[in-house]
N, C-alpha and C positions, 0 to 999 in steps of 0.2 A: 888712537891709531889714525894716521893720515890716509888719504885716498891712494890706492894702489891699482894700477891698470896693467893689463897684458898688452905689450907693445908688439905688434906684428913685425916691426922692423928688427927688433932684437930677439924675438921669440922668447921673451922673458917677462915676468911680472915685475914692474918697476914702481918705485915711489913717484907719485905725481908731483912735479914741481914746475909751475908755469914760468914762462920766460919773463913775465912781469908780475910781481907780487900782487895777489888779490884779483887778478884779471885772467880770463881765459879766452883765447882766440880759437874758435871751433868752426871747422869747415865740414859740412855734411853734404855728400853727393845727393842731389835732388832728382826729380823725375825728368825723363825724356817725354815731352808732352805731345805724344802722337796717339795716345789712347788713354782709357781710364787706368789708373794705377791698380794693380792687383794686390792681394793680401800678402804676397811675398815681399812686395815693395814696402808695404806698411809694417811688416815685421821689422825692417831696418829703420823706418822712420820712428817707430815707437821706441826701439832701443835707443836711438839718438835723443829722443825726447826724455827718456829716463836718465840718460847721461847728463843732459842739460839741466834737468830739474835737480838732480843730485848735486851737481856742481854748485848750483845756487843755494841749495840746502846747506852745503858745506861752507858757504860764505863767500863764494867767488862771484864776481861780476862777469857774466858771459856775453861775449859778442859772437853770435852765431851767424854764419853765412850759409845759405842753401841755394845752390844754383838751379836754374830752370833751363834745361837743354831744349831750345826751341829752333835749332837748325842743326841737322845731321842727316844721315842717309834716311832714317825712318820718317822724320817729320816731313822731309821734302817729298818722299814717295807717297805718304798719306795725303798731303795737300794736293798733289797731282791727281791721285785717285778720286778725291772728293771734288775736284774742280774748284778749289778755293785758293785764294792767296795764302801764303805761308802764315802770316800773322793772324788772319781770320781763323785758319784751321787750328793753330796752336792755342788761340785764345779760349776755345771751347774746353780744352783739357786743362789749361791753367786754372780756369774757374772751378772745374770739377775737382781738381787737386786741393784747392783751398777749402772748398766745401767739405771734402773728406777729412782734412785736418781738423776742422771744427767738430765734426761728428765724433772723431776719436780723441778729442780733448788734447790735441798736440799743441803745445805752446808755440806761438809764432816766433820765427827767427827774426833777428834784427835786420837782415838783408836777404832779399830774394832776387839776385841779379839774373837777368835773362841774357843768354849768349848773344842774341842779335843786337843788344844795346852796348856790347863791349868789343865789337870787331876791331876798332882802332887800337885798343890795348893789345889784342892778339897779334895784329900786324906788327906792332912795335917789338913784341917779344920775338917773333919770327925774324925780323930784321936783325936783331942783336945776335940771335943764334947763327944766322948766316954770316954775319960779320966776324964772329968768333970761330967760325969753321966747323960748327956742329951741324949745320944745315946745308943742303945743296939742292939745286934745281934739277928737275928731270926734263926729259925731252918735251913733254906736253905742257910745261909751265907750272907744274905742281912743285911744292917744296917739301923735302923729306928730312927727318932727323936721322943722323948717322949714329946708331947705337954703339958702333965700334969706337967712336970718338969719346964716348962717356965711360970712363974706366969703371965706375961703380954700377953700371947698368945690371939689373937683376938682383940688387941687394934687398929689395923688399920681398919679392917672390922667391928669393933664394934659388935663382935659376942657374943651371949649368950652361955656361956660355961656350963650351968647347964645340958645340954643334952649329955655331953661328956661321952662316954663309954670307960673307961680305958682299954688300951691294944688293942683296935680296930686299924687295920692297913689298909693302902691303898697303893698299889704297883705302880699303874699307875701314870704317870707324871701329868696328869690333871684330876681333879675330881670336883664334884658338891659342892656347898656351904653348903649343908646340911650334907655333909660327914665329920664330925669332927673326924679325926682319925690321928694317927701317920703316918708320911710320910717317904718315902724312901730317904735316903741319898746315899746309895750305893746299887746297885741291883746285886745280884749274877747272874753269867752267866747262861743262859739256851739256848736251841736249837734255839729259835726264834732270838737270837742275832747273830747267825752265827759266823763270824770271828771278830765281834766287841767286844773287851774286853781289859781290862788292868789288870795287876797284882797289888795286894794290900795286906795289912796286913790281909784282910778278905777273900782272895782268888781272883780268876778271877771274873771280873764283870765290871760295868760301873757306873758312877755317876747318881744320880737322877737329874731331871731338875732344881729343886730349888737351890741346892748347887752350880750349875754352876754360877749363877749370883752373889751370895755372894762372891765366890772366885775371880771372875774377877773384880767386882767393887772395892773390898778392895785392890786388887793388884795395880790397876791404880789410885785409888782415895783416898786410905787410909781407916782406920777402921771406920771413920765417914766422911761423905761428905754432900754437901748442898742439892741437889735436885735429887729425883728419880721420873721418870715418866713412864707412860704406859697407856694402855686402862683400862676402869673400870672393864673389865673382868679379869684383872691381880690382882685386889685387893685381892681376895681370889680365890684359895689358894696361888698363886705364891708369891705375895709381903708379905703376912702375914707370910709365911714360911721363906722367906728371912730374915725378921726382927728377927724372933725367933732364927734361927740358927746363924745369925751373932752376935746378941747381947749376945747370950749364950756363944759364943767364946770369945768376947772382953770385955764384961761387960760395953760397951759404947753405946750411941745412934748410930743407923746405919745411917739413912738419916734424915736430919732436916726437910725437906719439901717433901711432896708427892703430885704430881699433876697427875690427871687422866682425860683423855678425854672420852666423852660419845660415845655411839654406833653410827654407821652409818647405816641408813636404805636405802633401794632402792625403789623408787616409792611407799613410804608409807608402805613397808613391810620389814621384816627381810631379809637380803641378804642370799640366799640359792641356791645351784646348782639345787635342786629339783624344785624350783620356776622359774628357768630360769632367775634370776636377779643377778647372781654372775658374777662380772666383774673384770678382771685383768686390769692393766694399758694398756697392749697390746691390749686388746679388744676395749678399748676406742680410742686408736690411730688408730686402723684399721677402725674405723667409721669416721675418718677424724678430730678428735679433737686433739688439741695440748697439750703438757705438761703444757704450760702456762695457758690454759683455764681450765684444770683439777685442777691445783693448786689453781686457783681462786675459783672454785666451792667448793673445799674441805676446803679452809681457811675462807670461808664467814661467818660461824656461830661460835659463841663462843665455845671454846673447851669443856666446861662442859655441853653444850646443845646438845641434839640429833640432828644429821644432816640428813635430808632427801635428798638423792642424786637422781637426775633425769636427763634425757636428756634435758628437758626443762631448768633445772638449768644450764647445760653446754651451751646451746644457750644463756641464759642470761649472762653468763660469757663472751661469745664471744662478745656480744653487749657492755657490760660494758668496756671491754678492748679496743674495737674499739673506744669508746668515749675517753678513756685515750690517745690512740695513736693520734687521731685527734687533741686533745688539745695540746699534747706535740709537735707535728709537727708544730702547729700554733705558739706556743711560741718560738720554736727553730728557725723558719724562721725569726721571728722578732728579736730575740737576735743576730742571725748571720748576720743580715744586717749591723751591725757595728763591729761584732766580738769583743765585749768588755767583760770585766769581770762583774760579777753580782754586782749590787749596794747593799747597805744595804737593806735587804728585807723590802718592805712596810708593813704597819700594817696588811693588809688583807692576806699577805703571811705568815708573822711571826705568826699570830694568828692561821692559819691552821696547821702549824707545831707544835705549842704548844699544840693545842687540840689533835692532832694525838698522840703526845708523852704521854700526860696525860692519854689518853684512854688506851694505851697499859700498862702504869704503873698500871692501875686498873685491875689487874688479866687478862691481855691480852684482853681487851675489843675491839675486832676486829671490831665489828659493828660500834661503835662510831669512831674508827680510820678511817675506810673506808668512813664514813659519812664526816669526815674532808677533806679527799681527794676529794670527789665529790663536796663538798661545794667550795673548791678551784677552781675546774674546772668550776663550775657554775659561780662563781664570776669573774674568769679570762676571760671567754668567753664574759660575759656582758661588761667588760671593753675593751676587744679587739674590740667588735662590735662598740663602740663609739670612738675608736682610742685613748684611754687614757692610754695605756700600752707602756712605753718607752722600747727601746731595753735593757737597763740596768735592768729594772723591769722584763722583760721577761726572762732574764738570771737568775735573782734571783728565778723566778718560777721554772726554770729548775733545779737549785740547790736544791730547796725545794723538788721537785719530786725525785731527786737522794737520798736525805736524807731519804725520806719515803721508797724508794725502798731498802735501806739497810736492812730494816726489812721485807717488803712485798715480795721482790724478784720476782716481776711479772710486773713491769711497763715499762720494756724496750720496745723500739719501735718494731713493728711487724717485720720490716726488720731484726732486730738483731736476731730474733727467727727463721727465715727461715732456713730450712736445705738446704744443697748443692744441693740436687736433684731438689728441687723446683726452685732454682735460675738457674740451668742448663736448666730446661725446659723453663723458661722465655727467656733465651738467645737463645735457639734453635728456639723458636717461632719468636723472632726478626729477626734471620737469615733467616728463611723461608719467612718472609714478605719482607725482602730486595731482596730475589731471586724471589719474586712474586709467591711463592709456597703457594697460599692461602688455598688450601685444608689442607696442613700440619700445617699451622698456626692455622687454625680453629680446627684441631684435638687436637693440644696441648692446645689451649684455653679451649676446652671442658674437657680435662683431668684435667687441673688445677681447673676448675669449679667443677668437680666431687670430688676433694679433698678439696673443700671449699674455693678456692681462685679466685679472680677476677683480670684480667690483665687490667691495665690502661696505655694506651700509652700516654706518655708525651714528652715534648721537650727534657727532660734529658734522655729519654729512658723508657723502660717498668717498671712499678711498680706493685708490688703485694699487694693486699688489701684483708683482710678477708671478706668473704661474710657474711652479717648479716642474 
């Protein structure tokens, strides 16, 4: 079975067929770098990473572009409040974003274009839109897209255009679904923009948010490409506006498939700072959870279903990963007893990998894929208990887990995920024990316990294990 995806544009599940055989152009909406990304953002980025990894697992070469929105209403306002130049302000959150990607084991995209580096391309698109009659200038020197001129406007969000008020305009970058109005392509400079402006045929100003993604996606992926993703909140107005302005310029379909992930709630409620349930990745790390555990919790539910995030779910992720680690260690010990290459996978192993692959081919059915993983663990442990797993079969299980982890990116042993500080603490405790400094050894043990780790003293030395 080939890969099938649910296409927001058609509202149907379709067979995936890229425009160019063997290659996939993938555009993923990235962060607006005015603050630290929150876990709702990372739910989308992890879904996109799962998609990317599965496409590669299926044999495609992926060219992924993820934009960095570093000029819009929010970034300009934040820079002014902090008294920083725009580039210095956004640089803080760009670095934080890339640090967070590493923590969550999200594979880097091929391109991370920043909006401020592509303003000439945006100006050229707006010039063409004006030349073709889709754009017009307002009294203040701004340029707007006339949605009435684009006959297919609303096809992604399936909007009812009967309530359209001709000539109504909206200047802000983000607006509500009910606000069917012409949107800004170019915003004339005003005092709130401070020193943020570019010269253009329409005078000083800056691009609107929506034109940024059209310019950057087409520069790196071409006028038509395969997949465009984002959260459901991007469908309107952002993605709808991208389609309109891009197809008005080129006369060609913009993206063939549109994939959107559902909202993330926290403890059964909408995430909100006012409710005290708004979390960045750093907030969760400070509470003793690892990037691996957070990734598991955010990947657990199908991307088109709403995900309820909770600390109980994080503890469940910790327990599930501990089960994976214990099984992997058990198989690895058996395989390494002879240090031999894996045999041809027995039926129970091959079947698990086949089910895993077929599940992900079904619009990234992660629930069924993870069920295949844990069925493999259950079956393997039963066979180990009765001594029926040979070293060669154990090696084939390890190879199967490695294949699954090409997509999941979270099955590595706990030891591989430990940071250097934890390893140094374990060594310091061992040194204290050698010197019979029991008080210091106990202090370090307690510090590790506070961070969620248990020290196990073995003949090979101390080992760290996640506390359940």
